[in-house]
N, C-alpha and C positions, 0 to 999 in steps of 0.2 A: 928258276922258279919265280923270282922277283920280277925279272924282265918280262916273262910271259904274262904275269899278272898285270903289269903296267900296259903291255900291248893290248890285253883284253879290255882294260879301262879305256884305252885310247879309241878302240872301236866303238865303244858306247858314246863317247863324246864327239866322235867325228861328224855325225850328222848335224849336231848343234853348231859345231865350229864352222861347217860349210855354210849353214844358213846365216850365221853372224857375219862371216866373210862376205857373203853375197850382198847383204843389206848394208854393210858399212864400208869395207875396203873397196869393193868394186865401184860404188858411187863416188867415193873420194878420188879414186884413180881417174875415173871418167871426167870429173869436175876439173882436176888438175890438168888433164890433157886438153880439155876445152879451153882453159885459160891460156894455153900456149899458142893458140891459133886466132887469127882474125876472122870472125864469122859474121857475115852480113846476111841475115835471114831475109831481108827485103829484096835483095838482088838475085838470089838464087845461085850466086857464084860459089865455087868450091872454097873451103877454108884455106887460108894462107898462113903459113908458118911465120910467127913473129917472136918466138922465144919468150923472154921475160919482160917484154915491153910493157905489158899491162901492170906488172908489179912495180916497175920503175915509175909509171905514170901515177900510181896510187900515192906515192910519196909526196907528190906535188898537188894532189887533189884536195883542195880545202874542204870540200863537202865530206870526203872520206875521213879526213883528219878530225873534223867536227863529229862525225858519227862514232869515231873511236872514243872521244871524250864522253859523248852521250851514253855509249855502251858501258863504259866504266861506271858512270853515275847510276845507270839502271841495273848494274850488277851489285856493286859493293854497298850502296846505301840501302836498297831493299833487303839484301841478305843480312846485313847487320841488324836492321830493325826486326826482321823475322826471327833471328836468333834471340834478340832481347825479349820481344813479346812472347815468342814461343816458349822460352825458358820460364818466364813469369807465369804464363798460362799453365804450363805443365806442373809447376810447383803448386799453384793454387788448386789444380785438379787433384794432385796427389794428397794435399792436405785436407781435401774434402771440406773446404770452407763453405760457409752458408751461401746458398744461391749458385753453387757451381755444378750441381747435379744436372740441371738442364743444359749447362754449357757443353757437356760431353756430346750432346747431339747437335746443338746449334753451331758449335765452333767448327764443325766439319763441312757446313754448307758451302762456304766460299771455295773449298777445295774440290767439290763435286760439281759445281756449276761450270759449264763450258766457258772457256776464256772469252769467246766472242760475246756471250751473254753477260759476263762480268763487265766487259767494256761498255756494253749498252746500259747496264744498270748504273755504272758510275757516270756515264754521259747524261742520263736522265737525272741523276742525283745532283749534278752541278749546273743544270740549266739555270741561267740567271733569271731570277724573279719567279720561277715556277717549279724548280726542282726541290728535292728534299733538303738540300743545304740552305736554300732560301727560307724554307718553312722553319727549320730548326733555328736559324738566326733570328727569324721573326719572333719566335717564342722567347728569345733572350733579349728582345728589344733592339736588335741590331739590324740595320738596313744593309744587307749584303747583296746588293743588286749589281754584281760584276760578273763578267764572263771569264772564269778561271782558265779556260782553254784558249783564250785569245792572246795571252801574254806568255812569253817563253818560260819565265821562272815558275809561274803558277801552273802552267801546263805540265812541266816536268815534275813538279811536286805532286800533282794529281795522279800522274802515271806511277810515281813512286808509292803513293798511298795505296793505289789499286793493286800494285804488285805485292806490296806487303800484306794487304788484306787477303789476297789469293794464296800466298805461300805460307803464312803463319800457321794455319791449321796442320799442314803436313809436318812442319818443324815441331810443333807442340806435341803431336801424336807420337813422333819418334822419340822425343826427349822424355815424354811421359812413360813410354814403355821401358826406357832405360832407368828412370827414377824408381819405378815399381820393382825393379830387380834388386834394389839396395835393401838390405835387411833392416827391419825396424829396430833391431837391437843396437845398430850403430848409432842411430839417432837418439835412442834412449840413453845409451852410454854417454854420448856427448852432452845430453841435457843434464844428466846426473853430475857430470864434471863441471857444470856451470856455463856451458855454451848457450848462447842466445839462439833464437830462431834463425837469424841471419848467419851466424857463425856456423851452424850445423850445415846449412846449404852451401856456404862459402868454402868450407873445408872438407865436406863429405860429398855433397851432390855434384858440384861442378867438377872437382877433380875426377870423380868416378865417371862422369859423362864426357870427359875430354875426348876419348876415341870416337864416341858417337857424334860429338859436336864436329869433329874434323870430317867425318863422313857426311854429315848433313851439310856442311859448308860446301863440299865438293859437289854434291847433288844439286844444291840450290844455285850454285854458280853456273853449272851446266844447264839448269832448267830456267835460269833467270830470263833468258831471251825467248823463252816459250811464251812470253806475254805479247808476241807479235800480233795475235788477234785483238788483244786489248788496245794496243797502239793503233792498229788499223781502224778499229771502230771508234775509239775515243778521240784521237787527235790526228790520225793520218800522217804522223811524222812531224807535224807542224806544232806551233807556228815557226817559220823560218828555220826548220831543221832542229828545233829545240828538243824534240822527242824522237829523233830519227836515229836508231842504232844501226850497226853495220848490216845486220840481216835485212832490215827494212830498206835501207839504201840499195842493197843488192837486189832486192825484189823489184824496186822501182826501176833500177837500171836494166834489169833483165827483161821485165814484162811490160814496162811502159816505154822505155827507150830502145828496147830490143837489142841491147848490147850484151849478148849472152856471155861472150868471152870475158868482158870486163867485170861482169857480176860474178863469174866463176872465180876470177882471181881474188876478189874480195873475200869470198867464202873460204878459199884455201888459206889465204894469209891469216884470216881471223881464226880459223881452226888451229893452225900451227901456234898462234899466240895463246889460245886457250889451253892447248895441250902443254905448252911450255910452263904456263902458270900453274896448272893443276897437277902436273907430274909429281912435284915434291910431296903434295898431299896424298896422292895415290900410292906413292912408294912408302910413305910413313904408315898409311892405313894397312898396306900389305904386310909390312914388317910387324905391326901390332897384331894382326891376325895370325901371322906365323908364330909369333911369340906366345900368343894365347893358346895356339894348338899344341905347342910343346908342353 
């Protein structure tokens, strides 16, 4: 009886499984296969087997190694800032502090704006002498007539700020939904016991949100490089590769240099690295969900 019920459930989820396999596993397999061949799209010659030559070449490619460093910076710094600001914003919205009612609508705007438009907005904002940043600095009596996108450090900082601006609303929304599930009696009991406002959130809100925070971290890490359109519009990967992550370098290699096989090897190697990093979080999330179901 039990096995027949499971078989019936399996028939229901089979179409979904086939669709997911088609749009995830098949492209990964094709990409890995392409990375094992030398493909010259300009000559029209058939692909030539070269094994793992591309993967060995990546280890000595200084531009690829630099893109790994940039990728790490564009993942961990924005995700940390998104968690910090998202948690602060969620707590403020939960407390219904003065002036936060209108924020429930406005704070979602960065999340619904297309990434390419967000990149254009920030590019217009930092235009030297004419953008919004120059106008704001002028109000403060500061002459900030510099091109932030022409210097490696400031260009990277600008991309980090834009990524944080785009991702924070999503984090705040998820954390706010988690905070609102915490009963008011817990906060009231803590207050009666003499706990301060900070202590109530430090020992009640944050521990309760820990499973949600882990889930948010995984989602934001996997989505961090979805800022490709922002980089494309804002900096184009420059200056001097300062804002060029792995996926952007793979795009340039594949579509500008037409080295399809080399670009495919970058994507496969980066995918494996990301899965190795995120797997412990995913296992912990699955165990927490299983424990909660029991």
